[in-house]
DRENDREN-45955 format. One record per residue (C-alpha): residue number from 1; x, y, z; residue in one letter. Coordinates in Angstrom, 3 decimals. Example, Ala and Ser with C-alpha at 12.3 -4.5 7.8 and 13.67 -1.06 7.14 Angstrom:
     n         c1         c2         c3   res
     1     12.300     -4.500      7.800     A
     2     13.670     -1.060      7.140     S
% end
This chain:
     n         c1         c2         c3   res
     1     38.711     -3.436    -12.160     M
     2     37.582     -6.838    -12.634     A
     3     34.008     -7.038    -13.428     I
     4     32.296     -9.491    -10.732     K
     5     28.443     -9.424    -12.279     L
     6     27.688     -9.480    -15.981     E
     7     23.845     -9.064    -17.516     I
     8     23.218    -10.672    -20.496     Q
     9     19.942     -9.566    -22.731     N
    10     18.070    -10.057    -19.914     L
    11     14.294    -10.440    -20.420     K
    12     11.325    -10.772    -18.661     Q
    13      7.693    -11.392    -19.228     V
    14      4.794    -11.473    -17.348     F
    15      1.070    -12.427    -18.789     N
    16      2.121    -11.794    -22.699     R
    17      3.839     -8.608    -21.493     Q
    18      7.974     -7.450    -21.861     E
    19      8.205     -5.475    -18.523     V
    20     12.717     -5.965    -18.967     L
    21     13.641     -5.226    -22.599     H
    22     16.744     -7.606    -23.663     G
    23     19.061     -5.802    -20.514     L
    24     23.070     -5.582    -21.001     N
    25     24.972     -4.342    -17.989     F
    26     28.184     -5.105    -15.938     T
    27     28.961     -4.279    -12.142     V
    28     32.656     -4.329    -10.913     N
    29     33.971     -6.020     -8.441     D
    30     34.016     -3.758     -4.617     G
    31     31.519     -1.189     -6.658     E
    32     28.520      0.838     -5.775     F
    33     25.809      0.246     -8.221     L
    34     22.291      1.901     -7.972     S
    35     19.474      1.043     -9.618     I
    36     17.602      4.791    -10.148     L
    37     13.927      4.804    -11.273     G
    38     10.121      5.155    -11.095     P
    39      7.836      2.771     -9.587     S
    40      7.122      0.283    -12.119     G
    41     10.025      0.615    -13.800     C
    42     11.685     -2.668    -13.930     G
    43     14.516     -2.232    -11.403     K
    44     12.854     -4.550     -8.656     T
    45     12.187     -7.296    -10.914     T
    46     16.202     -7.405    -11.716     I
    47     16.958     -7.164     -8.329     L
    48     14.905    -10.526     -7.775     R
    49     16.194    -11.770    -10.811     I
    50     19.698    -11.353     -9.432     L
    51     18.895    -13.011     -6.052     I
    52     17.233    -15.808     -7.354     G
    53     13.929    -15.152     -6.240     L
    54     12.319    -14.913     -9.933     L
    55     13.815    -16.810    -12.987     S
    56     14.135    -14.544    -16.014     P
    57     12.161    -15.363    -19.822     T
    58     15.515    -15.410    -20.968     S
    59     18.989    -14.060    -20.523     G
    60     21.963    -15.092    -19.042     H
    61     23.595    -13.419    -15.154     I
    62     27.347    -14.257    -15.207     I
    63     29.425    -14.210    -11.952     K
    64     32.794    -13.950    -11.938     D
    65     33.080    -15.850    -15.311     G
    66     30.289    -18.335    -14.328     N
    67     26.704    -18.558    -15.430     D
    68     24.787    -19.014    -12.541     I
    69     21.144    -17.713    -13.961     T
    70     19.705    -21.275    -12.838     S
    71     21.663    -21.298     -9.562     F
    72     18.804    -20.996     -6.007     P
    73     19.379    -18.131     -4.120     A
    74     21.473    -20.162     -1.653     S
    75     24.143    -20.944     -4.019     K
    76     24.759    -17.600     -5.477     R
    77     26.725    -15.596     -2.654     G
    78     24.696    -12.955     -2.615     M
    79     22.511    -10.937      0.124     G
    80     19.454     -9.185      0.656     I
    81     18.070     -6.323      2.387     V
    82     14.630     -5.585      2.522     F
    83     12.561     -2.478      2.647     Q
    84     10.573     -4.158      5.522     N
    85     13.350     -5.160      7.639     Y
    86     11.916     -8.526      7.583     A
    87     13.245     -9.229     11.444     L
    88     11.955    -11.923     13.634     F
    89      9.966     -9.925     16.422     Q
    90     10.595    -12.554     18.839     N
    91     14.491    -12.552     18.807     M
    92     16.863    -10.467     20.035     T
    93     19.299     -8.179     18.067     V
    94     21.996    -11.301     18.697     L
    95     19.320    -13.866     17.875     G
    96     17.982    -12.555     14.441     N
    97     21.881    -11.674     13.351     V
    98     23.024    -15.198     14.754     E
    99     20.080    -17.085     13.108     Y
   100     21.181    -17.626      9.133     A
   101     24.278    -18.934     10.564     L
   102     23.297    -21.485     12.092     K
   103     22.490    -22.749      8.556     F
   104     26.310    -23.070      7.006     N
   105     28.578    -25.629      8.052     K
   106     31.909    -23.465      8.364     E
   107     29.481    -20.832     10.656     S
   108     27.465    -22.717     12.934     K
   109     30.586    -23.379     15.992     S
   110     31.238    -19.800     15.702     R
   111     27.842    -18.376     14.841     S
   112     27.426    -16.057     18.444     R
   113     31.374    -15.150     18.163     I
   114     30.488    -14.193     14.307     I
   115     27.403    -12.154     15.030     A
   116     28.744    -10.104     18.058     K
   117     31.510     -8.928     16.180     E
   118     29.362     -8.112     13.262     I
   119     26.687     -6.383     15.747     I
   120     29.741     -4.224     16.681     E
   121     30.788     -3.433     13.247     H
   122     27.297     -1.598     13.114     V
   123     27.390      0.223     16.052     G
   124     24.688     -2.280     17.708     L
   125     26.539     -3.540     20.983     T
   126     24.319     -1.362     23.136     E
   127     21.134     -2.850     21.660     H
   128     22.544     -7.112     21.717     I
   129     19.885     -8.659     23.707     H
   130     17.071     -6.345     22.905     K
   131     13.764     -6.922     20.080     K
   132     13.353     -5.452     16.929     P
   133      9.878     -3.451     18.395     W
   134     11.966     -1.929     20.499     K
   135     14.628     -0.417     18.429     L
   136     14.177      2.600     15.865     S
   137     13.620      2.664     11.700     G
   138     17.731      3.020     11.660     G
   139     18.465      0.783     14.083     Q
   140     16.453     -1.894     12.508     Q
   141     18.265     -1.305      9.429     Q
   142     21.530     -2.010     10.384     R
   143     20.295     -5.093     12.460     V
   144     19.314     -6.172      8.923     A
   145     22.451     -4.890      7.615     I
   146     24.428     -7.251     10.097     A
   147     22.428    -10.701      9.350     R
   148     23.025     -9.913      5.817     T
   149     27.147     -9.238      6.211     L
   150     27.072    -12.091      9.275     A
   151     26.941    -14.222      6.101     C
   152     29.621    -12.957      4.134     K
   153     27.919    -12.931      0.471     P
   154     30.167    -10.905     -2.252     E
   155     27.472     -8.839     -3.361     I
   156     24.643     -7.136     -1.529     I
   157     21.234     -5.990     -2.957     L
   158     19.459     -3.179     -1.267     F
   159     15.361     -3.106     -1.884     D
   160     14.923      0.746     -1.103     E
   161     15.767      0.220      2.597     P
   162     15.160      3.982      3.577     M
   163     12.506      4.790      1.997     S
   164     10.602      4.038      5.284     A
   165     12.755      6.563      7.789     L
   166     13.157      9.961      8.734     D
   167     15.121     12.470      6.271     A
   168     18.077     12.328      9.710     A
   169     17.920      8.967     10.049     T
   170     18.765      8.210      5.964     R
   171     21.202     10.573      5.757     L
   172     23.037      8.739      9.189     S
   173     22.361      5.070      7.638     L
   174     23.460      6.430      4.091     R
   175     27.301      7.293      5.453     D
   176     26.802      3.289      7.296     E
   177     26.562      2.307      4.707     I
   178     29.157      3.254      2.625     K
   179     31.545      2.658      5.700     R
   180     30.731     -0.626      5.232     I
   181     31.169     -1.545      1.650     Q
   182     34.750      0.476      2.480     R
   183     35.414     -1.406      5.711     Q
   184     34.039     -4.883      4.046     F
   185     34.822     -3.934      0.122     R
   186     31.673     -5.568     -0.791     T
   187     30.292     -5.180     -3.645     T
   188     26.837     -3.512     -3.578     M
   189     23.361     -2.873     -6.051     I
   190     21.186     -0.126     -4.486     Y
   191     18.061      0.034     -5.790     I
   192     16.278      3.781     -5.541     T
   193     13.789      5.956     -6.898     H
   194     15.253      8.924     -5.230     D
   195     17.847     11.179     -7.285     Q
   196     19.690     12.335     -3.995     E
   197     20.610      9.298     -2.178     E
   198     21.412      7.757     -5.457     A
   199     24.104     10.649     -6.266     F
   200     25.357     10.425     -2.797     A
   201     26.268      6.887     -2.114     L
   202     27.366      5.137     -6.188     S
   203     29.886      4.581     -7.841     D
   204     27.945      4.297    -10.935     R
   205     24.142      4.838    -11.925     I
   206     22.274      3.165    -13.997     M
   207     19.162      5.040    -14.756     V
   208     15.696      2.791    -15.840     M
   209     12.265      3.607    -17.375     D
   210     10.031      1.167    -18.379     N
   211     12.191     -1.707    -18.958     G
   212     14.992     -0.113    -20.796     T
   213     18.663      1.490    -19.692     I
   214     18.618      4.778    -20.201     Q
   215     21.922      5.549    -19.612     Q
   216     24.337      3.558    -16.849     L
   217     28.033      6.135    -16.062     D
   218     28.930      7.813    -12.895     T
   219     26.953     10.441    -11.330     P
   220     29.406     13.603    -12.897     E
   221     29.163     12.428    -16.288     F
   222     25.528     11.510    -16.086     I
   223     25.059     15.378    -15.278     V
   224     27.387     16.868    -17.594     S
   225     26.879     14.547    -20.268     N
   226     22.739     13.009    -20.016     P
   227     22.538     10.644    -22.481     A
   228     18.416     11.768    -23.345     N
   229     15.731     14.332    -22.358     G
   230     14.370     11.744    -19.562     Y
   231     17.787     12.020    -18.136     I
   232     17.721     15.540    -18.059     R
   233     13.864     15.394    -16.802     E
   234     13.624     12.419    -14.127     F
   235     17.685     12.884    -13.118     V
   236     18.620     16.402    -13.602     I
   237     15.964     18.876    -13.469     D
   238     14.841     16.570    -10.262     N
   239     18.156     17.124     -8.406     L
   240     17.943     21.041     -8.777     R
   241     14.330     21.257     -7.890     L
   242     15.715     19.637     -4.596     K
   243     19.007     21.924     -4.326     I
   244     16.953     24.395     -5.487     N
   245     14.273     24.549     -2.469     S
   246     16.569     24.190      0.035     L
   247     19.164     26.944     -0.570     V
   248     17.139     29.689     -0.176     K
   249     17.570     28.816      3.557     Y
   250     20.690     27.270      3.536     V
   251     22.696     30.780      1.850     Q
   252     21.322     32.856      4.748     P
   253     23.005     31.271      7.605     E
   254     26.248     30.734      5.319     M
   255     26.870     34.273      4.935     A
   256     26.619     34.813      8.819     R
% end
């Protein structure tokens, strides 16, 4: 499998405190990689560096064999979906999706056609003329995803996109994101603190703690071969607690 993104010795220092400690990892083309960790572990800092919102103290970002560390965000071929949707409340669904396309010379003349096609792909055609405040949280996040997809990024970054949504909406949107990944064959990097979410979505998971990578592997391998006590406690024990808290309710139903 081809490597899409390679991170080499990435370090970040804030106020003399090193928050990323020389990270090295790769992301494969078309892969869904989750970066999993508690608040303050450095995962959002990685995302900001990758998208170009923050310059690293040192290290390199290699995309398709080219060093893009100093590239502006607009030249990186990446898109981002934020936790808070970041939609224009005075624009319709169509207006929000079409907006970004108007700044691209290649897509400007076809911006409305492209926007309508993407809106259809994410199942929002019936809401196309509504303003964001008339939509549910899950629908607003779909608009944000559609807006990102419209620009045809090679890599999509997700910054905890489901943390503000209810459980039923999260499950639905989870399926939607996987469907979109398969359909568009886009490389996706997903920031989350939720173990269950990471395991449900990911091809591989990078588990972080205090600015270091504790383990990077497939969900199956992490469960069967945890790298250390932190992985066993933060990942496996937490997953087991979630399962055990629900299984007592599910088993009687299954026995009927």
